[in-house]
KOLRODREN-797417 format. One record per residue: x, y negated, z negated of N, C-alpha, C in turn. Coordinates in pm, whole numbers, plus 50000, padded with zeros to 5 digits. Layout:
N
XYZXYZXYZ;...
***
This chain:
111
495654985651776495524988251632495844975351556;494954972051464495194960451378495094964651232;496054960351154496104963351012496334950350936;495524947750838495644935250762495564938250615;496684936250547496734938650402496394925950326;495784927750210495484916550122495394921649979;495274912349886495114916149746496334913849660;497414909149720498604906549643498444894249554;499474891549474499444880049388500534880549284;500424871549188501374870849077500744877648956;501474886848897500944894148782502064896248682;501714896848555502714899148451503094913948445;504274917048397504644931048378503584938448295;503284950548340502244958348276500854956148334;500734946348420499444943348480499104952248598;497954949348659497444957548769497014948848886;497084954549003496564948549125496014959649214;495054956349297494594965749399494754959349536;495564965449616495754960849753494754967649845;494324960449946493444965850049494074963850186;493724972550278494204971350415493044974450507;492554964350576491484966250672492074970550805;491524981350861492074986950984491034986751095;491494984851218490624985451335491434990451454;490694995351553491365000151673491935014051663;491485021651565491945035351549490815043751491;490965056951502489985065951440490395067351295;489875058551213490385056951076490245069850997;489125076551011488875088450929489865099550957;490485099451074491425109951111492885105451099;493105093451053494445087751053495105089050916;496295094650914497125094150794497765080350788;497815074850668498285061150656499245059750539;499995048950542501065046950446501055032850388;501645031650275502055018750220503585018650213;504155007650258505585005550244505774991650186;506964988950137507224975650080508654971150112;508844958250108510154952550132510424941650029;511394944349944511824934449846512754924449913;512894912649857513754902349918515164907449941;515634906250063516994909950096517264924850105;516184932850102516374947350103515654953750220;515954966650241515304974150347513874977750305;513124982350404511774987350375511885000150291;510995001250195510895013350114509515019450132;509485032350154508215039450157507655040250016;506345038150004505675038449874504765050549861;503885052549961502885063049947502275066250083;501785078650096501095083250216499845090750178;498805088750256497595096850242497375104050374;497305117450365497145125850482495675129250496;495055124150599493615125450611493175139950634;493815146650723493355159950764493455170250652;494425168750564494615178550457494305172650320;493795160250319493375153850194494465154650088;495655150350123496795150950033497415137050022;497945134049904498645121449883500055124049831;500975115549867502345116649817502825102749776;503785102449684504265089849629505785089949613;506375078249626507785076849590507925078949440;509045084249399509265086849257509135074049174;509505062949230509495050349157508095045549121;507075050649190505705046049165504795057249119;505295069449118504465080849083503915079348941;502615081848928501975080448798501465066548770;501855056748851501405042948832500545037948947;500815042649067500095038249187499195049449238;498065045549297497145055149357496705050149494;496905058449596496475055149731495145061849759;494275054849833492985060449867492465054049996;491445060250053490825055150175489325054950159;488675045250220487225045050233486945045350382;486615057150433486415058650577485215050750627;484215048950543483035041350584483365026550604;484365021750534484745007650544486025005550624;486595016450676487875015450748488925007850666;489005011150541489895003850450490765013450370;492025009950363493015017150282493275009050156;493495015950045493725009149918495025014049853;495545005449766496635009449678496365003149542;495975011649448495775007049310497125007749240;497554996549187498874995749122498684992048976;499085000848888498974998648744500354998248681;500424992648561501674991848487502804986448576;502534975148639503494969548733504754965048663;505864966448735507184962848683507804952148772;508744944448720509394934248804510004940148931;510484952248925511084958449043510064962349149;508774960949117507734963049219507524950749305;508164939749271508034927549349508514929649491;507634926849587507944929249728506754924749812;506964924549943505854923250036505404937350071;504114939950055503554953150078502824953350212;503054964150286502454965750418501764979350427;500664979750501500084992750537500544996150678;500755008950700501215013450831500465025850874;500385027651005499825039651065500655042451188;501395053451187502285056451297503315045351312;503395039751431504355029051457503785015251430;502545014751387501875001851367502014997051223;502324984451208502444978251078501814964451084;500914961850992500234949050993500964938550912;500324927150896500864916750811500814921450666;501794917650590501884922250453501244912650355;501284916850229500774908550121501824908350010;502064896449955503124894749857502654898949719;503444907149653503214910849513504414906049433;504154898049332505214892949245504884896749102;505794903849038505604908048900506634900548815;506124891548734507014882948656506284877448536;507014875548429506444869148311506694854048313;
***
């Protein structure tokens, strides 16, 4: 299984970014997947999950209403649309599936 996140960058508070995660080596359409993040000096935090079989999404309270997780099964790609970004969203973001975690992408929210 290979997971590669991209789309991070530097954005001002209130701005938006869309992260993508290209996946291979798995049955993507049947896989529930997650976004997690790690801020400097802190533990990993769960951000969001999309459950493929039941078509359900869940979010951490800190991002609910601002972030949207989605999948494009035809492209084997997971997305995270992030709106109204806050400085506390600054972290390296990773996509995960089961025990697999790919390389992350840095998101920095700063004025």
